[in-house]
C-alpha beads as a LAMMPS data file, in Angstrom:
LAMMPS data file: protein, C-alpha beads

158 atoms
157 bonds

1 atom types
1 bond types

-500.0 500.0 xlo xhi
-500.0 500.0 ylo yhi
-500.0 500.0 zlo zhi

Masses

1 110.0

Atoms # bond

1 1 1 11.156 2.557 14.772
2 1 1 13.201 0.442 12.348
3 1 1 12.393 -2.513 14.594
4 1 1 8.661 -2.425 13.787
5 1 1 9.344 -4.816 10.887
6 1 1 11.365 -7.285 12.989
7 1 1 9.597 -10.397 14.293
8 1 1 8.930 -10.349 18.070
9 1 1 10.937 -13.519 18.734
10 1 1 13.973 -11.926 17.111
11 1 1 13.470 -8.709 19.112
12 1 1 13.385 -10.791 22.310
13 1 1 16.363 -13.051 21.649
14 1 1 18.370 -11.072 19.128
15 1 1 18.858 -14.300 17.173
16 1 1 19.590 -14.578 13.493
17 1 1 17.052 -14.041 10.749
18 1 1 14.665 -16.885 9.925
19 1 1 12.148 -17.557 7.187
20 1 1 9.347 -17.340 9.774
21 1 1 10.650 -13.922 10.814
22 1 1 10.672 -12.868 7.163
23 1 1 7.022 -13.957 6.906
24 1 1 6.197 -11.680 9.857
25 1 1 8.064 -8.777 8.195
26 1 1 6.310 -9.419 4.884
27 1 1 2.939 -9.105 6.628
28 1 1 3.986 -5.758 8.128
29 1 1 4.858 -4.575 4.608
30 1 1 1.520 -5.882 3.280
31 1 1 -0.225 -3.870 6.013
32 1 1 1.676 -0.763 4.906
33 1 1 0.570 -1.319 1.314
34 1 1 -3.026 -1.898 2.347
35 1 1 -3.301 1.060 4.729
36 1 1 -0.807 3.309 2.895
37 1 1 0.675 4.213 6.260
38 1 1 3.685 3.103 8.223
39 1 1 2.989 0.415 10.833
40 1 1 1.595 1.484 14.207
41 1 1 1.027 5.002 12.812
42 1 1 -2.090 5.607 14.906
43 1 1 -0.503 4.083 17.984
44 1 1 2.474 6.437 17.580
45 1 1 0.112 9.347 18.177
46 1 1 -0.357 8.125 21.743
47 1 1 2.686 5.936 22.424
48 1 1 6.418 6.425 22.069
49 1 1 8.365 4.108 19.771
50 1 1 9.726 2.275 22.821
51 1 1 6.222 1.815 24.260
52 1 1 5.060 0.323 20.942
53 1 1 8.048 -2.046 20.943
54 1 1 7.352 -3.011 24.572
55 1 1 3.747 -3.872 23.664
56 1 1 4.945 -5.956 20.702
57 1 1 7.292 -7.874 22.995
58 1 1 4.555 -8.742 25.508
59 1 1 2.967 -12.109 24.875
60 1 1 -0.586 -10.786 24.842
61 1 1 -3.627 -12.525 23.465
62 1 1 -4.299 -11.174 20.910
63 1 1 -0.781 -9.910 20.199
64 1 1 -0.186 -6.196 19.648
65 1 1 0.009 -5.686 15.881
66 1 1 -0.748 -2.878 13.387
67 1 1 -4.408 -1.937 13.048
68 1 1 -5.665 -3.094 9.652
69 1 1 -9.178 -3.040 8.266
70 1 1 -9.374 -4.424 4.758
71 1 1 -12.174 -3.678 2.293
72 1 1 -14.557 -6.626 1.794
73 1 1 -12.807 -7.952 -1.321
74 1 1 -9.471 -8.081 0.550
75 1 1 -10.624 -9.842 3.738
76 1 1 -8.550 -12.921 2.761
77 1 1 -5.471 -10.662 2.689
78 1 1 -6.264 -9.327 6.169
79 1 1 -6.704 -12.894 7.435
80 1 1 -3.395 -13.908 5.854
81 1 1 -1.582 -10.965 7.474
82 1 1 -2.938 -11.887 10.899
83 1 1 -1.775 -15.479 10.409
84 1 1 1.682 -14.171 9.459
85 1 1 1.755 -12.203 12.715
86 1 1 1.117 -15.276 14.863
87 1 1 3.117 -15.132 18.087
88 1 1 4.308 -18.693 17.432
89 1 1 6.629 -18.613 14.387
90 1 1 5.868 -22.272 13.607
91 1 1 2.181 -21.461 13.051
92 1 1 2.898 -18.758 10.481
93 1 1 2.082 -19.709 6.884
94 1 1 4.837 -20.797 4.519
95 1 1 5.998 -18.520 1.714
96 1 1 4.509 -21.040 -0.720
97 1 1 1.077 -20.727 0.915
98 1 1 1.366 -16.909 0.988
99 1 1 2.200 -16.939 -2.726
100 1 1 -0.839 -19.119 -3.504
101 1 1 -3.196 -16.879 -1.499
102 1 1 -1.841 -13.696 -3.112
103 1 1 -2.038 -15.231 -6.587
104 1 1 -5.642 -16.276 -5.931
105 1 1 -6.484 -12.752 -4.797
106 1 1 -4.884 -11.261 -7.898
107 1 1 -6.931 -13.546 -10.144
108 1 1 -10.091 -12.675 -8.240
109 1 1 -9.408 -8.921 -8.340
110 1 1 -8.050 -8.635 -11.885
111 1 1 -9.901 -11.472 -13.577
112 1 1 -6.883 -11.658 -15.900
113 1 1 -4.522 -12.822 -13.194
114 1 1 -1.844 -10.388 -14.329
115 1 1 -0.889 -7.412 -12.233
116 1 1 1.077 -6.036 -15.181
117 1 1 -1.999 -6.187 -17.445
118 1 1 -4.031 -4.341 -14.830
119 1 1 -1.313 -1.714 -14.419
120 1 1 -1.004 -1.216 -18.183
121 1 1 -4.769 -0.891 -18.509
122 1 1 -4.813 1.805 -15.818
123 1 1 -1.925 3.639 -17.484
124 1 1 -3.738 3.580 -20.837
125 1 1 -6.874 5.061 -19.251
126 1 1 -4.784 7.699 -17.508
127 1 1 -2.932 8.510 -20.735
128 1 1 -6.097 8.868 -22.814
129 1 1 -7.640 11.040 -20.113
130 1 1 -4.540 13.245 -20.114
131 1 1 -4.671 13.540 -23.909
132 1 1 -8.276 14.673 -23.685
133 1 1 -7.431 17.263 -21.017
134 1 1 -4.452 18.542 -23.038
135 1 1 -6.637 18.888 -26.157
136 1 1 -9.216 20.876 -24.187
137 1 1 -6.532 23.160 -22.748
138 1 1 -4.982 23.713 -26.191
139 1 1 -8.405 24.705 -27.554
140 1 1 -8.907 27.122 -24.644
141 1 1 -5.461 28.570 -25.245
142 1 1 -6.203 29.105 -28.959
143 1 1 -9.446 30.884 -28.095
144 1 1 -7.682 33.131 -25.589
145 1 1 -4.970 33.889 -28.142
146 1 1 -7.592 34.908 -30.702
147 1 1 -9.297 37.131 -28.132
148 1 1 -6.041 38.833 -27.192
149 1 1 -5.091 39.363 -30.864
150 1 1 -8.509 40.874 -31.538
151 1 1 -8.161 43.138 -28.518
152 1 1 -4.704 44.239 -29.696
153 1 1 -6.052 45.027 -33.181
154 1 1 -8.753 47.193 -31.648
155 1 1 -6.318 49.037 -29.400
156 1 1 -3.493 49.639 -31.878
157 1 1 -4.104 51.830 -34.914
158 1 1 -3.158 50.397 -38.241

Bonds

1 1 1 2
2 1 2 3
3 1 3 4
4 1 4 5
5 1 5 6
6 1 6 7
7 1 7 8
8 1 8 9
9 1 9 10
10 1 10 11
11 1 11 12
12 1 12 13
13 1 13 14
14 1 14 15
15 1 15 16
16 1 16 17
17 1 17 18
18 1 18 19
19 1 19 20
20 1 20 21
21 1 21 22
22 1 22 23
23 1 23 24
24 1 24 25
25 1 25 26
26 1 26 27
27 1 27 28
28 1 28 29
29 1 29 30
30 1 30 31
31 1 31 32
32 1 32 33
33 1 33 34
34 1 34 35
35 1 35 36
36 1 36 37
37 1 37 38
38 1 38 39
39 1 39 40
40 1 40 41
41 1 41 42
42 1 42 43
43 1 43 44
44 1 44 45
45 1 45 46
46 1 46 47
47 1 47 48
48 1 48 49
49 1 49 50
50 1 50 51
51 1 51 52
52 1 52 53
53 1 53 54
54 1 54 55
55 1 55 56
56 1 56 57
57 1 57 58
58 1 58 59
59 1 59 60
60 1 60 61
61 1 61 62
62 1 62 63
63 1 63 64
64 1 64 65
65 1 65 66
66 1 66 67
67 1 67 68
68 1 68 69
69 1 69 70
70 1 70 71
71 1 71 72
72 1 72 73
73 1 73 74
74 1 74 75
75 1 75 76
76 1 76 77
77 1 77 78
78 1 78 79
79 1 79 80
80 1 80 81
81 1 81 82
82 1 82 83
83 1 83 84
84 1 84 85
85 1 85 86
86 1 86 87
87 1 87 88
88 1 88 89
89 1 89 90
90 1 90 91
91 1 91 92
92 1 92 93
93 1 93 94
94 1 94 95
95 1 95 96
96 1 96 97
97 1 97 98
98 1 98 99
99 1 99 100
100 1 100 101
101 1 101 102
102 1 102 103
103 1 103 104
104 1 104 105
105 1 105 106
106 1 106 107
107 1 107 108
108 1 108 109
109 1 109 110
110 1 110 111
111 1 111 112
112 1 112 113
113 1 113 114
114 1 114 115
115 1 115 116
116 1 116 117
117 1 117 118
118 1 118 119
119 1 119 120
120 1 120 121
121 1 121 122
122 1 122 123
123 1 123 124
124 1 124 125
125 1 125 126
126 1 126 127
127 1 127 128
128 1 128 129
129 1 129 130
130 1 130 131
131 1 131 132
132 1 132 133
133 1 133 134
134 1 134 135
135 1 135 136
136 1 136 137
137 1 137 138
138 1 138 139
139 1 139 140
140 1 140 141
141 1 141 142
142 1 142 143
143 1 143 144
144 1 144 145
145 1 145 146
146 1 146 147
147 1 147 148
148 1 148 149
149 1 149 150
150 1 150 151
151 1 151 152
152 1 152 153
153 1 153 154
154 1 154 155
155 1 155 156
156 1 156 157
157 1 157 158
């Protein structure tokens, strides 16, 4: 199963690592991030790990790759991943091109162009929401405490 991230040409020949092979592996990782599942997860329900690897090694058209369906705003990412999985390593995009496409997507998605800004904004929303929830729970706790004290006063003679 560790071989799911290895480029098919390297699985076939056992050669040394190449930049094109790294591009293939990067696309597998992008698919994991997009689907939030390990590669070939659904295929593993029906196929053994070796059967999945055998299908990867076959020179099919289209090649056997992880199933990915991107939401409409991430179609360029899905297209990029499929290009990175090209059976011919020479036709895979360069790391420079991948970087440009990903940067363009980030600008389009975030408008600010900064993943860190987007992350901080989400954390601030989450934090303020948590503060609100904590305040509500503290108020509920105070009310329950008052009720229990009142009940104790009624039950115990003074």
